C-alpha positions as a Markdown table, in Angstrom:
| # | Residue | x | y | z |
|---|---|---|---|---|
| 1 | Met | 5.8 | -31.7 | -25.7 |
| 2 | Lys | 9.1 | -31.2 | -23.9 |
| 3 | Arg | 10.3 | -28.9 | -26.6 |
| 4 | Leu | 7.1 | -26.8 | -26.3 |
| 5 | Leu | 7.4 | -26.6 | -22.5 |
| 6 | Lys | 11.1 | -25.5 | -22.8 |
| 7 | Ser | 10.2 | -22.8 | -25.4 |
| 8 | Val | 7.3 | -21.4 | -23.3 |
| 9 | Leu | 9.3 | -21.2 | -20.1 |
| 10 | Val | 12.5 | -19.8 | -21.7 |
| 11 | Phe | 10.4 | -17.1 | -23.5 |
| 12 | Ala | 8.6 | -16.2 | -20.3 |
| 13 | Ala | 11.9 | -15.8 | -18.4 |
| 14 | Leu | 13.5 | -13.7 | -21.1 |
| 15 | Gly | 10.4 | -11.6 | -21.3 |
| 16 | Ser | 10.5 | -10.9 | -17.6 |
| 17 | Ala | 14.0 | -9.6 | -17.8 |
| 18 | Ser | 13.1 | -7.1 | -20.4 |
| 19 | Ser | 9.8 | -5.7 | -19.0 |
| 20 | Leu | 10.0 | -5.6 | -15.2 |
| 21 | Gln | 6.7 | -4.7 | -13.8 |
| 22 | Ala | 4.3 | -7.3 | -2.6 |
| 23 | Leu | 4.9 | -10.9 | -2.5 |
| 24 | Pro | 6.8 | -12.9 | -5.0 |
| 25 | Val | 5.7 | -16.3 | -6.3 |
| 26 | Gly | 9.3 | -17.8 | -6.3 |
| 27 | Asn | 10.6 | -20.8 | -8.2 |
| 28 | Pro | 8.6 | -24.0 | -7.4 |
| 29 | Ala | 11.8 | -26.0 | -7.8 |
| 30 | Glu | 13.7 | -23.9 | -5.3 |
| 31 | Pro | 13.6 | -26.5 | -2.4 |
| 32 | Ser | 15.5 | -29.0 | -4.6 |
| 33 | Leu | 17.8 | -26.7 | -6.7 |
| 34 | Met | 20.6 | -26.3 | -4.1 |
| 35 | Ile | 21.4 | -29.8 | -3.0 |
| 36 | Asp | 24.9 | -29.1 | -1.7 |
| 37 | Gly | 26.2 | -26.7 | 0.9 |
| 38 | Ile | 29.2 | -24.5 | 1.4 |
| 39 | Leu | 30.0 | -26.1 | 4.8 |
| 40 | Trp | 28.3 | -29.4 | 4.7 |
| 41 | Glu | 27.6 | -31.8 | 1.8 |
| 42 | Gly | 24.0 | -32.3 | 0.9 |
| 43 | Phe | 22.3 | -35.6 | 1.9 |
| 44 | Gly | 18.8 | -36.0 | 0.8 |
| 45 | Gly | 18.2 | -39.3 | 2.5 |
| 46 | Asp | 15.2 | -41.5 | 2.4 |
| 47 | Pro | 12.4 | -40.8 | 4.9 |
| 48 | Cys | 11.6 | -44.5 | 5.0 |
| 49 | Asp | 15.2 | -45.5 | 5.8 |
| 50 | Pro | 15.4 | -46.3 | 9.6 |
| 51 | Cys | 19.1 | -45.2 | 9.6 |
| 52 | Thr | 18.3 | -41.7 | 8.4 |
| 53 | Thr | 18.0 | -38.9 | 11.0 |
| 54 | Trp | 16.4 | -35.5 | 10.9 |
| 55 | Cys | 19.9 | -34.0 | 10.8 |
| 56 | Asp | 20.3 | -35.6 | 7.4 |
| 57 | Ala | 17.0 | -34.2 | 6.2 |
| 58 | Ile | 17.3 | -30.6 | 7.3 |
| 59 | Ser | 19.4 | -27.8 | 5.7 |
| 60 | Leu | 19.5 | -24.0 | 6.1 |
| 61 | Arg | 19.7 | -21.3 | 3.4 |
| 62 | Leu | 20.4 | -17.6 | 3.9 |
| 63 | Gly | 20.3 | -14.7 | 1.4 |
| 64 | Tyr | 19.0 | -11.3 | 0.2 |
| 65 | Tyr | 15.4 | -10.6 | -0.6 |
| 66 | Gly | 14.4 | -7.5 | -2.6 |
| 67 | Asp | 10.8 | -6.8 | -3.8 |
| 68 | Tyr | 9.8 | -3.7 | -5.7 |
| 69 | Val | 6.2 | -3.0 | -6.5 |
| 70 | Phe | 5.9 | -0.2 | -9.0 |
| 71 | Asp | 2.1 | -0.1 | -9.3 |
| 72 | Arg | -0.3 | -2.1 | -7.1 |
| 73 | Val | -3.9 | -2.1 | -8.3 |
| 74 | Leu | -5.9 | -0.8 | -5.3 |
| 75 | Lys | -9.3 | 0.5 | -4.6 |
| 76 | Thr | -11.0 | 2.0 | -1.5 |
| 77 | Asp | -12.8 | -0.2 | 1.0 |
| 78 | Val | -15.4 | 2.2 | 2.5 |
| 79 | Asn | -19.2 | 2.5 | 3.1 |
| 80 | Lys | -21.5 | 3.8 | 0.4 |
| 81 | Glu | -22.5 | 6.8 | 2.6 |
| 82 | Phe | -20.4 | 9.5 | 4.2 |
| 83 | Glu | -21.5 | 11.8 | 7.1 |
| 84 | Met | -21.0 | 15.5 | 6.5 |
| 85 | Gly | -23.0 | 18.7 | 6.1 |
| 86 | Ala | -25.8 | 19.0 | 3.6 |
| 87 | Ala | -24.7 | 20.1 | 0.1 |
| 88 | Pro | -25.2 | 23.7 | -0.8 |
| 89 | Thr | -28.3 | 24.4 | -3.0 |
| 90 | Val | -29.5 | 27.2 | -5.2 |
| 91 | Ala | -31.7 | 28.4 | -2.4 |
| 92 | Asp | -28.7 | 28.9 | -0.2 |
| 93 | Thr | -27.2 | 31.7 | -2.4 |
| 94 | Thr | -29.6 | 34.4 | -1.1 |
| 95 | Gly | -28.1 | 35.6 | 2.1 |
| 96 | Leu | -26.3 | 32.3 | 2.6 |
| 97 | Gln | -28.8 | 31.3 | 5.3 |
| 98 | Asn | -28.0 | 27.7 | 5.8 |
| 99 | Asp | -24.7 | 27.3 | 7.7 |
| 100 | Pro | -24.5 | 23.5 | 8.4 |
| 101 | Thr | -24.1 | 22.5 | 12.0 |
| 102 | Thr | -25.3 | 18.9 | 11.8 |
| 103 | Thr | -24.2 | 16.0 | 9.6 |
| 104 | Thr | -26.3 | 14.1 | 7.2 |
| 105 | Pro | -25.7 | 10.9 | 5.2 |
| 106 | Arg | -24.5 | 11.7 | 1.6 |
| 107 | Pro | -23.3 | 9.4 | -1.2 |
| 108 | Asn | -19.7 | 8.7 | -0.4 |
| 109 | Pro | -17.4 | 10.1 | -3.2 |
| 110 | Ala | -14.7 | 7.6 | -2.1 |
| 111 | Tyr | -16.8 | 4.5 | -2.6 |
| 112 | Gly | -15.2 | 2.2 | -5.2 |
| 113 | Lys | -12.5 | 4.7 | -6.2 |
| 114 | His | -9.4 | 3.4 | -7.8 |
| 115 | Phe | -6.0 | 4.7 | -6.9 |
| 116 | Gln | -3.7 | 6.2 | -9.6 |
| 117 | Asp | -0.4 | 4.8 | -8.2 |
| 118 | Ala | 0.6 | 2.6 | -5.3 |
| 119 | Glu | 4.3 | 1.7 | -4.8 |
| 120 | Met | 6.1 | -0.4 | -2.2 |
| 121 | Phe | 9.8 | -1.2 | -1.9 |
| 122 | Thr | 11.2 | -3.9 | 0.4 |
| 123 | Asn | 14.7 | -5.0 | 1.2 |
| 124 | Ala | 15.2 | -7.9 | 3.6 |
| 125 | Ala | 17.2 | -10.8 | 4.8 |
| 126 | Phe | 15.9 | -14.2 | 3.7 |
| 127 | Met | 16.1 | -17.4 | 5.7 |
| 128 | Ala | 14.8 | -20.8 | 4.7 |
| 129 | Leu | 14.7 | -24.2 | 6.5 |
| 130 | Asn | 14.7 | -27.0 | 3.9 |
| 131 | Ile | 13.3 | -30.5 | 4.6 |
| 132 | Trp | 14.2 | -33.5 | 2.4 |
| 133 | Asp | 15.1 | -31.2 | -0.5 |
| 134 | Arg | 11.4 | -30.9 | -1.1 |
| 135 | Phe | 9.9 | -28.5 | 1.4 |
| 136 | Asp | 10.9 | -25.0 | 2.4 |
| 137 | Val | 9.7 | -23.0 | 5.5 |
| 138 | Phe | 11.0 | -19.5 | 5.1 |
| 139 | Cys | 10.8 | -16.0 | 6.5 |
| 140 | Thr | 12.1 | -12.5 | 5.7 |
| 141 | Leu | 13.1 | -9.7 | 8.1 |
| 142 | Gly | 13.7 | -6.2 | 6.6 |
| 143 | Ala | 12.4 | -2.8 | 5.9 |
| 144 | Thr | 9.8 | -1.3 | 3.5 |
| 145 | Asn | 8.6 | 2.1 | 2.4 |
| 146 | Gly | 5.8 | 3.2 | 0.1 |
| 147 | Tyr | 4.1 | 5.9 | -2.0 |
| 148 | Leu | 0.4 | 6.4 | -2.7 |
| 149 | Lys | -1.4 | 8.7 | -5.1 |
| 150 | Gly | -5.0 | 9.1 | -5.9 |
| 151 | Asn | -7.9 | 11.5 | -6.6 |
| 152 | Ser | -8.9 | 13.6 | -3.7 |
| 153 | Ala | -12.3 | 12.0 | -3.7 |
| 154 | Ser | -10.6 | 8.8 | -2.7 |
| 155 | Phe | -9.4 | 10.5 | 0.5 |
| 156 | Asn | -12.7 | 12.3 | 1.3 |
| 157 | Leu | -11.1 | 15.8 | 1.0 |
| 158 | Val | -13.9 | 18.1 | 2.3 |
| 159 | Gly | -14.3 | 21.7 | 3.5 |
| 160 | Leu | -16.8 | 24.4 | 4.4 |
| 161 | Phe | -17.7 | 26.8 | 1.6 |
| 162 | Gly | -20.1 | 29.8 | 1.6 |
| 163 | Thr | -20.4 | 30.3 | 5.3 |
| 164 | Lys | -22.3 | 33.4 | 6.5 |
| 165 | Thr | -20.8 | 33.2 | 10.0 |
| 166 | Gln | -18.5 | 36.1 | 10.9 |
| 167 | Ala | -14.9 | 35.4 | 11.7 |
| 168 | Ala | -15.4 | 36.6 | 15.3 |
| 169 | Gln | -18.0 | 33.9 | 16.0 |
| 170 | Phe | -16.6 | 31.2 | 13.7 |
| 171 | Asn | -14.5 | 29.4 | 16.4 |
| 172 | Thr | -17.6 | 28.7 | 18.6 |
| 173 | Ala | -20.1 | 28.0 | 15.8 |
| 174 | Lys | -19.2 | 24.3 | 15.5 |
| 175 | Leu | -19.9 | 24.1 | 11.8 |
| 176 | Val | -19.3 | 21.1 | 9.6 |
| 177 | Pro | -18.0 | 20.8 | 6.1 |
| 178 | Asn | -20.5 | 20.9 | 3.2 |
| 179 | Val | -18.4 | 20.5 | 0.1 |
| 180 | Ser | -16.4 | 17.5 | -1.2 |
| 181 | Leu | -13.4 | 18.4 | -3.3 |
| 182 | Ser | -12.9 | 15.9 | -6.1 |
| 183 | Gln | -10.9 | 17.8 | -8.7 |
| 184 | Ala | -7.6 | 17.5 | -6.9 |
| 185 | Val | -4.8 | 15.0 | -6.1 |
| 186 | Val | -3.6 | 13.6 | -2.8 |
| 187 | Glu | -0.2 | 11.8 | -2.5 |
| 188 | Leu | 1.6 | 10.5 | 0.5 |
| 189 | Tyr | 5.0 | 9.0 | 1.3 |
| 190 | Thr | 5.7 | 6.6 | 4.1 |
| 191 | Asp | 8.9 | 6.3 | 6.2 |
| 192 | Thr | 11.0 | 3.2 | 6.2 |
| 193 | Ala | 9.5 | 0.7 | 8.6 |
| 194 | Phe | 10.2 | -2.9 | 9.8 |
| 195 | Ala | 8.6 | -5.5 | 7.6 |
| 196 | Trp | 8.4 | -9.3 | 7.9 |
| 197 | Ser | 6.9 | -12.3 | 6.1 |
| 198 | Val | 6.6 | -16.0 | 6.5 |
| 199 | Gly | 5.8 | -18.7 | 4.1 |
| 200 | Ala | 6.1 | -22.3 | 2.9 |
| 201 | Arg | 6.9 | -23.8 | -0.5 |
| 202 | Ala | 6.8 | -27.4 | -1.7 |
| 203 | Ala | 7.8 | -29.2 | -4.8 |
| 204 | Leu | 4.7 | -31.3 | -5.3 |
| 205 | Trp | 5.5 | -33.2 | -8.5 |
| 206 | Glu | 8.6 | -33.8 | -10.5 |
| 207 | Cys | 8.9 | -35.4 | -13.9 |
| 208 | Gly | 12.4 | -35.3 | -15.5 |
| 209 | Cys | 13.5 | -31.6 | -15.4 |
| 210 | Ala | 10.0 | -30.3 | -14.8 |
| 211 | Thr | 8.7 | -29.4 | -11.3 |
| 212 | Leu | 5.2 | -28.3 | -10.2 |
| 213 | Gly | 5.1 | -26.6 | -6.9 |
| 214 | Ala | 2.9 | -24.5 | -4.6 |
| 215 | Ser | 3.5 | -21.9 | -1.9 |
| 216 | Phe | 1.7 | -19.9 | 0.7 |
| 217 | Gln | 2.9 | -16.6 | 2.2 |
| 218 | Tyr | 1.8 | -13.9 | 4.7 |
| 219 | Ala | 3.4 | -10.4 | 5.0 |
| 220 | Gln | 3.0 | -7.5 | 7.4 |
| 221 | Ser | 4.3 | -4.0 | 7.9 |
| 222 | Lys | 3.1 | -0.7 | 9.5 |
| 223 | Pro | 5.0 | 2.3 | 8.1 |
| 224 | Lys | 4.1 | 5.8 | 9.3 |
| 225 | Val | 3.2 | 8.6 | 6.8 |
| 226 | Glu | 6.2 | 10.7 | 6.4 |
| 227 | Glu | 4.8 | 13.4 | 4.1 |
| 228 | Leu | 1.3 | 14.2 | 2.9 |
| 229 | Asn | 0.6 | 16.5 | -0.1 |
| 230 | Val | -2.8 | 17.8 | -1.0 |
| 231 | Leu | -2.8 | 19.5 | -4.4 |
| 232 | Cys | -6.0 | 21.4 | -4.7 |
| 233 | Asn | -6.8 | 24.9 | -6.1 |
| 234 | Ala | -9.2 | 25.6 | -3.2 |
| 235 | Ala | -7.0 | 24.3 | -0.4 |
| 236 | Glu | -3.4 | 23.2 | -1.0 |
| 237 | Phe | -1.1 | 22.1 | 1.8 |
| 238 | Thr | 1.7 | 19.8 | 2.7 |
| 239 | Ile | 2.3 | 18.2 | 6.1 |
| 240 | Asn | 5.4 | 16.5 | 7.3 |
| 241 | Lys | 4.7 | 13.6 | 9.8 |
| 242 | Pro | 0.9 | 14.3 | 9.8 |
| 243 | Lys | -1.2 | 13.6 | 12.8 |
| 244 | Gly | -5.0 | 13.2 | 12.9 |
| 245 | Tyr | -8.1 | 12.0 | 14.7 |
| 246 | Val | -9.3 | 8.3 | 14.8 |
| 247 | Asp | -13.0 | 7.6 | 15.2 |
| 248 | Gln | -13.8 | 11.3 | 15.3 |
| 249 | Ala | -17.0 | 12.5 | 13.7 |
| 250 | Phe | -17.6 | 16.0 | 12.4 |
| 251 | Pro | -17.3 | 18.7 | 13.6 |
| 252 | Leu | -13.6 | 18.4 | 14.4 |
| 253 | Asp | -12.3 | 20.5 | 17.3 |
| 254 | Ile | -11.6 | 24.0 | 16.2 |
| 255 | Thr | -7.9 | 23.6 | 17.2 |
| 256 | Ala | -7.6 | 20.8 | 14.6 |
| 257 | Gly | -4.6 | 21.5 | 12.3 |
| 258 | Thr | -2.9 | 23.8 | 14.9 |
| 259 | Glu | 0.0 | 23.1 | 17.2 |
| 260 | Ala | -2.5 | 23.3 | 20.1 |
| 261 | Ala | -4.5 | 20.3 | 18.8 |
| 262 | Thr | -5.0 | 17.4 | 21.3 |
| 263 | Gly | -6.2 | 13.9 | 21.0 |
| 264 | Thr | -4.3 | 13.2 | 17.8 |
| 265 | Lys | -2.1 | 10.3 | 16.7 |
| 266 | Asp | 0.5 | 9.7 | 14.1 |
| 267 | Ala | -0.8 | 8.6 | 10.7 |
| 268 | Ser | 0.3 | 5.1 | 10.0 |
| 269 | Ile | -0.8 | 2.4 | 7.5 |
| 270 | Asp | -1.2 | -1.2 | 8.6 |
| 271 | Tyr | -0.3 | -3.4 | 5.7 |
| 272 | His | -1.3 | -7.1 | 5.5 |
| 273 | Glu | -1.2 | -9.5 | 2.6 |
| 274 | Trp | -2.0 | -13.2 | 2.1 |
| 275 | Gln | -1.0 | -15.1 | -1.0 |
| 276 | Ala | -1.2 | -18.6 | -2.4 |
| 277 | Ser | 0.4 | -19.6 | -5.7 |
| 278 | Leu | 1.0 | -22.5 | -8.1 |
| 279 | Ala | 4.0 | -22.6 | -10.5 |
| 280 | Leu | 5.7 | -24.8 | -13.1 |
| 281 | Ser | 9.5 | -24.8 | -13.8 |
| 282 | Tyr | 11.8 | -26.6 | -16.2 |
| 283 | Arg | 15.6 | -26.9 | -15.5 |
| 284 | Leu | 18.0 | -26.2 | -18.4 |
| 285 | Asn | 21.5 | -26.7 | -17.0 |
| 286 | Met | 22.2 | -23.6 | -14.9 |
| 287 | Phe | 18.9 | -21.9 | -15.8 |
| 288 | Thr | 15.5 | -22.8 | -14.3 |
| 289 | Pro | 12.8 | -20.6 | -15.8 |
| 290 | Tyr | 9.3 | -20.8 | -14.4 |
| 291 | Ile | 5.8 | -19.4 | -14.8 |
| 292 | Gly | 3.1 | -19.3 | -12.1 |
| 293 | Val | -0.3 | -18.0 | -11.1 |
| 294 | Lys | -1.2 | -16.5 | -7.7 |
| 295 | Trp | -4.1 | -15.4 | -5.6 |
| 296 | Ser | -3.5 | -12.7 | -3.1 |
| 297 | Arg | -5.4 | -10.3 | -0.9 |
| 298 | Ala | -3.8 | -7.2 | 0.4 |
| 299 | Ser | -5.2 | -4.5 | 2.7 |
| 300 | Phe | -3.9 | -1.1 | 3.8 |
| 301 | Asp | -5.7 | 0.2 | 6.9 |
| 302 | Ala | -5.0 | 3.6 | 8.5 |
| 303 | Asp | -8.0 | 3.5 | 10.9 |
| 304 | Met | -9.8 | 6.1 | 8.7 |
| 305 | Ile | -7.6 | 8.7 | 10.3 |
| 306 | Arg | -8.9 | 12.2 | 9.7 |
| 307 | Ile | -6.3 | 14.9 | 9.1 |
| 308 | Ala | -7.0 | 18.6 | 9.2 |
| 309 | Gln | -5.4 | 21.3 | 7.1 |
| 310 | Pro | -2.6 | 23.1 | 8.9 |
| 311 | Lys | -3.6 | 26.6 | 10.2 |
| 312 | Leu | -2.7 | 29.2 | 12.7 |
| 313 | Ala | -4.2 | 29.0 | 16.2 |
| 314 | Ala | -5.1 | 32.7 | 15.9 |
| 315 | Ala | -5.5 | 34.9 | 12.9 |
| 316 | Ile | -2.5 | 37.1 | 11.9 |
| 317 | Leu | -3.3 | 39.8 | 9.3 |
| 318 | Asp | -6.8 | 38.4 | 9.1 |
| 319 | Val | -5.4 | 35.1 | 7.8 |
| 320 | Thr | -5.5 | 31.6 | 9.4 |
| 321 | Thr | -4.8 | 29.5 | 6.2 |
| 322 | Leu | -3.3 | 30.1 | 2.8 |
| 323 | Asn | -6.6 | 29.1 | 1.0 |
| 324 | Pro | -7.2 | 31.4 | -2.0 |
| 325 | Thr | -10.6 | 33.1 | -2.7 |
| 326 | Ile | -12.8 | 31.1 | -5.0 |
| 327 | Ala | -14.5 | 33.9 | -6.9 |
| 328 | Gly | -11.7 | 36.4 | -6.3 |
| 329 | Lys | -13.9 | 38.9 | -4.5 |
| 330 | Gly | -13.4 | 38.0 | -0.8 |
| 331 | Asp | -13.0 | 40.9 | 1.5 |
| 332 | Leu | -11.2 | 39.7 | 4.7 |
| 333 | Val | -9.9 | 43.2 | 5.6 |
| 334 | Ser | -13.3 | 44.6 | 6.4 |
| 335 | Gly | -14.1 | 42.2 | 9.2 |
| 336 | Asn | -17.2 | 42.0 | 11.4 |
| 337 | Ala | -19.5 | 41.5 | 8.4 |
| 338 | Asp | -21.6 | 38.6 | 7.1 |
| 339 | Asn | -20.1 | 36.6 | 4.3 |
| 340 | Glu | -16.6 | 37.8 | 5.0 |
| 341 | Leu | -15.4 | 34.1 | 5.0 |
| 342 | Ala | -17.8 | 32.9 | 2.3 |
| 343 | Asp | -15.3 | 33.1 | -0.5 |
| 344 | Thr | -12.6 | 30.9 | 1.0 |
| 345 | Met | -12.6 | 27.2 | 2.0 |
| 346 | Gln | -12.8 | 26.7 | 5.8 |
| 347 | Ile | -12.2 | 23.7 | 8.1 |
| 348 | Val | -10.6 | 21.6 | 5.4 |
| 349 | Ser | -9.8 | 18.0 | 6.2 |
| 350 | Met | -9.1 | 14.6 | 4.6 |
| 351 | Gln | -9.0 | 11.1 | 5.7 |
| 352 | Ile | -6.9 | 8.1 | 4.7 |
| 353 | Asn | -9.5 | 5.5 | 3.8 |
| 354 | Lys | -9.0 | 1.7 | 4.0 |
| 355 | Met | -7.7 | 0.2 | 0.8 |
| 356 | Lys | -7.7 | -3.3 | -0.7 |
| 357 | Ser | -6.6 | -5.2 | -3.8 |
| 358 | Arg | -8.8 | -4.4 | -6.8 |
| 359 | Lys | -7.7 | -7.6 | -8.5 |
| 360 | Ser | -6.9 | -10.9 | -6.7 |
| 361 | Cys | -5.3 | -13.0 | -9.4 |
| 362 | Gly | -2.0 | -12.4 | -11.1 |
| 363 | Leu | 0.8 | -13.9 | -13.2 |
| 364 | Ala | 4.5 | -14.3 | -12.4 |
| 365 | Val | 7.4 | -15.3 | -14.6 |
| 366 | Gly | 11.0 | -15.6 | -13.8 |
| 367 | Thr | 14.2 | -17.6 | -13.8 |
| 368 | Thr | 16.7 | -19.0 | -11.3 |
| 369 | Ile | 20.4 | -19.3 | -12.0 |
| 370 | Val | 22.2 | -22.0 | -9.9 |
| 371 | Asp | 25.9 | -22.3 | -9.5 |
| 372 | Ala | 27.7 | -25.4 | -8.1 |
| 373 | Asp | 24.4 | -26.5 | -6.5 |
| 374 | Lys | 25.2 | -24.1 | -3.6 |
| 375 | Tyr | 24.3 | -20.6 | -4.8 |
| 376 | Ala | 21.2 | -19.3 | -6.6 |
| 377 | Val | 19.9 | -16.0 | -7.9 |
| 378 | Thr | 16.2 | -15.6 | -8.8 |
| 379 | Val | 14.7 | -12.8 | -10.9 |
| 380 | Glu | 10.9 | -12.5 | -11.2 |
| 381 | Thr | 8.3 | -10.1 | -12.5 |
| 382 | Arg | 4.6 | -10.0 | -11.7 |
| 383 | Leu | 1.7 | -8.7 | -13.8 |
| 384 | Ile | -2.1 | -8.2 | -13.9 |
| 385 | Asp | -2.8 | -7.4 | -10.2 |
| 386 | Glu | 0.4 | -5.4 | -9.9 |
| 387 | Arg | 3.6 | -4.5 | -11.7 |
| 388 | Ala | 6.5 | -5.6 | -9.6 |
| 389 | Ala | 10.0 | -7.0 | -9.8 |
| 390 | His | 11.7 | -9.4 | -7.4 |
| 391 | Val | 15.3 | -10.5 | -6.9 |
| 392 | Asn | 16.5 | -13.1 | -4.5 |
| 393 | Ala | 20.2 | -14.3 | -3.9 |
| 394 | Gln | 20.9 | -17.1 | -1.5 |
| 395 | Phe | 23.3 | -19.8 | -0.6 |
| 396 | Arg | 23.1 | -23.1 | 1.3 |
| 397 | Phe | 25.2 | -24.0 | 4.3 |
């Protein structure tokens, strides 16, 4: 049985090093691996010994914490219906009579959408308070940045198409978008923002060289969106440090997307994650491979901020945006005519919807290398609910 356990854990640790994939699981034996310090000798003590003091039971560890998520499995967390203008119909083609001015509930194209890619990279300082060489209370303080990519339907990219309203009256018409653009891609990059986490880990059971442990962690960060790219054939644009409207229903103010816009706020994403895990390790001299399972719940909330396509406050050369004509027959030069804007997408906007974990359970495998019972380096990879790698280097005082 011991040979089988050794083989499984060693294979898992070697596999993690060759195929690296938010919060790490960590080695369950970590509280008891470093039993000596670089300044003070370790003294585990006996809690039942009346001569033992808390000073004998407590020790401190410091180190580096790096966590790199290459693909987090996320989905949107939105309502089934979305308020926008009524969809164009065949009857609307004759004279384009139905310019939408009121919103109506429509099936939400973002409901249940999966994201193509979600990345997050964190570098931080690691601090752990150890008790009796069995329990750890730890925290991290550092910085994180991220990247997100998904189909434009996940971001409710919408616009107004086929309007009959003339350009001269367009700014006062208070029209609402009537078309959802789903054959496009939206991606965003965040800046580097402060991130922190807290947690506790305990070695619950030991038998020879095997250790069974559990941990609980919570992490939080709130990076701002640094760059937003909308890659769409009908409305393509890029915004650096985008701003938008929170809790704003359609129609948006006609100045939305211009430098004259008011009432906007910076786009930021509030990240929260809870995680509980259970892991088993086996010490083989300097190496302590381990395998664990975890349950986590992550959320990314941008307050459903609605961001308008950049445009000029006033038309120059009969142009306010760089949207191409759809059918290739738009005639913007003529002016003062019905349908002069019908062939281009108008009042385009998108919103950053709330996101959450699509899968809650995951697997982690890794190994810890301990030197002189004072220093340790841990390498870990996580699978199923995310593809991520983690490295932790620490020493005990």
